[in-house]
N, C-alpha and C positions, 0 to 999 in steps of 0.2 A: 505492498498500499505506499501512493505516495503522501507525504508529508504535507497536513493541511488538506488531504485531497481524499474524496470518497466516490469512488464510483459504484456508481447506484445506474436503475434503470427504470423499475419501481420502488418508492415504500410507503405504506401505511404501515404509523406507528402515531401510535395514544402518545401522549402528551399529559404526563401529570406536573401539574403547579401546585408545586410545594412553598406556603406561605409562610410566618413570620410566627403565625397567631395557632399555628397549626391547622389550619382546615388548607382545602388538598381540593385542587379545579383538575378538572379533565378534558384533553380537544385531544384533537384526532387530524396529525398529518397527513396527507397524501400529493404526493410526487410519482408526474407522469409521464412516461416517453410514448407519443401517441404519431408516429411518422404517417402509418396510418390511417389516423382517425376517421376519415368518411368513409372509408370500407365500413372499418370498424361499427362504424353505423352503423349503419347498413340492414349488419350481420345483428347489435344488438342494438336497437334501437332505446332510448334510456329520456328524452325530449317527454318532456309533454302536451298537452294542446296545444296551450298560446306559445309556448318556446318554439315549439315545432313553426306555428305561422311567423313566428319571428327569422327561422331559418331559415323560411321559403322563401323571405325576400331578398334577401342576400342573392348575392349574384358573384360574386370574384373568390374564388376554391382562398384561397390565403384570410379571408373575413369567415366564410364558412368554419374552417379549422381553429381557427381563433376561438368562433365560436363557443363550439361543440370541445373542443380539448375543455376549455372553461371552466364549460358543464357536469364535464366528464368528474376532472376533479371535485368540482365544488363538493356534487351529489355524493363521489364515492368516501371523501371524507367527509359529510355529515352521515351516511349511512351510519358507518358504525355507533355514533351517541344515537342517532334517532333508532335502530335497530331495525332498521328498512332498508333490505332486501331488494328491490324496487325500486331502478333510479329514478324513474319515470314517474313517481309520488312526491319525490323533491324535487318542490319547483325553487328555480333561481329567477330573481326581479332585481331589480334598482330602486334604489331610493332617491330621491328630488337631487341628491351629492354625487348622481351617478354610483354608491358603495354599493357591493351586491348583498341584497336579503333573500334571506331561505324561507320558504315556504313550506310548511309538514303541521299537518293537527298537534304534534309534540315539538313543534320546534317553535316553542313560545318566546322561550328564554336562552337563543340560541341564534350564537352569528354565524360568518364567513367571512372572509381573508382568501382573496384569488390572484395566484397570478402565472406569469405564461409570455417564455421564450421561445421564440422557434417553437420547435417541436416539443418541449420542457416544459412540465406548466405542474403549480402547486394551488394545493389549497388547504386551509385552518378553520377545521370548523370548533367553535369554542362556547364558554358561556356567556352571556352580556356582562357577568357580571366581572371578569377577567379578561381580559382587553389582551389582546394578542395580531400582528400580523407579520403576513413575507410577503418577500421581494426577489424573481429569481431575472437575472440578466446572463445575458450570454456572452462571456468573453469575448471582447474584439479588440478593436486599435477604438472603437466610437469614444470612450467615456472618456479615454485616453485624450485623441483631442479635445475634446468639452473638458476637461479639468480643471483647464484657467479659472469656469465657470462657477463652480463647485468644489473644489477646493482649495483651502486654503498654505499661506507656505508650514504656515505649524504644521499641520495635518498631512503636510506631504512629512515634515518627520517625522512626525510616527510613523507614516510608509515604510522608511524607507526600510529598517529593522526588522521586517517580518519577511526580510528575503525571497522573496514575490518579485514577481517585471510585471512591469509597470503599466500592460494592463488587466491584468489580471487583480493590484494592489487598486487601480483606479476602477473594476467594472466593482469591487465588493464595498469598495467606501460608496459608491451610489448608491448601490442597492442597502449598504447600512442607511443609508438618511432618504429612503426612496421606503422605503420598511417600517420607518419611525411616521414618513410621512401621513404613511395609510393609517399605523394606530390611529395616529391623530387627526386622519380625514381631511386635513388638507391639500392633501395631493400639491403634485405640481404649482398650484398659484403661491406658495409660499416660498418664500429664495431660502437658498440651499444651504447658505452662508449661516441660518439660526438655527438648523440642525448641526452647530460643528460641532467636534471630532470632542475634548479633550486626552483622551487616552485608546488604549487601543493594545486589548492581552493575546500576548501570542502564544496558547494552548497547543496541546499535539498535535490537536486533531479540527480545531473550529478556532475561531478570535471572540475576545466580548471587547467592544465598542462603547465609550459612558460619551456623555455631553455637557456641555459646556450649562447651555438654557435648561436643558430636559433632564435631570439630573432624578427624574424621581422613574425613567428609562435606562435600559442597556440593550445590546443586540449579541446576538447570536449569529454567525457566518462561519458557510466553508464552502468549500469550491468541491464542484467536481471531474474527473477526473477527462467527463464526456468536453468541457471548456466551458463549466455554469460556475455561473456563483448564487448562493441562499444565500439570504437572511434574516431572521425572526426577532419580531421587537416585544418589547414586554417590560415588566413593572421587573425594576432592577432589586427588588427582597423576595421574588419570588425564585424558584431553584425549581428548574424547569429538568427533565427526566423525561428521557425518552423508553415509557414501556418498561420503568421499572428500573432502567440501564443507567449507569451515568451516560455525561455525552463523552468520557474518551473509548466507550465499550457502545455506539448503542448504533454506528453502519457498520459494526463487522462484520456479519452476516445476515446483507439485506439481501432482495430478487432484484436481479438481473434480466428479466425478463420483461417487453413489451408488449402492450393491448396493438 
């Protein structure tokens, strides 16, 4: 295994969110690799009636794939917590701020965070009592080219000791800030300078970022061997474990199949 990189295709993992007062919240992370999502959907339809009506209005294959992939990972992430095997019975709509809304009789206090890049997508289903958000981006030179717009000089100094190439470090920092903006539901309407990073901790298989203006949150980041950066934002006092595994051991036996 490459240091700080994880080789996965599909990952379906229950997240245990331990709080200092003893409360434990459960969320579910689903990461899916689906280059053939259109064919998969034809054989395994998972949209409800309203979603199908919207899907049929899409004319470009790229838009169709993006729509299906986002719905698939979101429904898959929620199905575990909802104990609902029929994904067509789980609805995903949008709120007035274009954030995803989970629709199901048992989803009254459940929310969803969705992200996708190219053929890879991720979603986290979680109780509204405990905010959490995810972002994923393909590692390329786009983030590096735009770095002057979202990375300050002192943040560059934090990135140098990480022993990552500039494309990887810039993309990871982008996902860190994007994940926090999703958690706060500000999106790209807020300047990224507001999400200034004050510290990045380098662990064996992941990174933890801390913020100057949002000290109540932190972001867990990891890189995939397939060339993607993933970041998960959540409250800093929460101890996050993957299906009762420590972070160091969470990714050692994941499923490498694809849909």
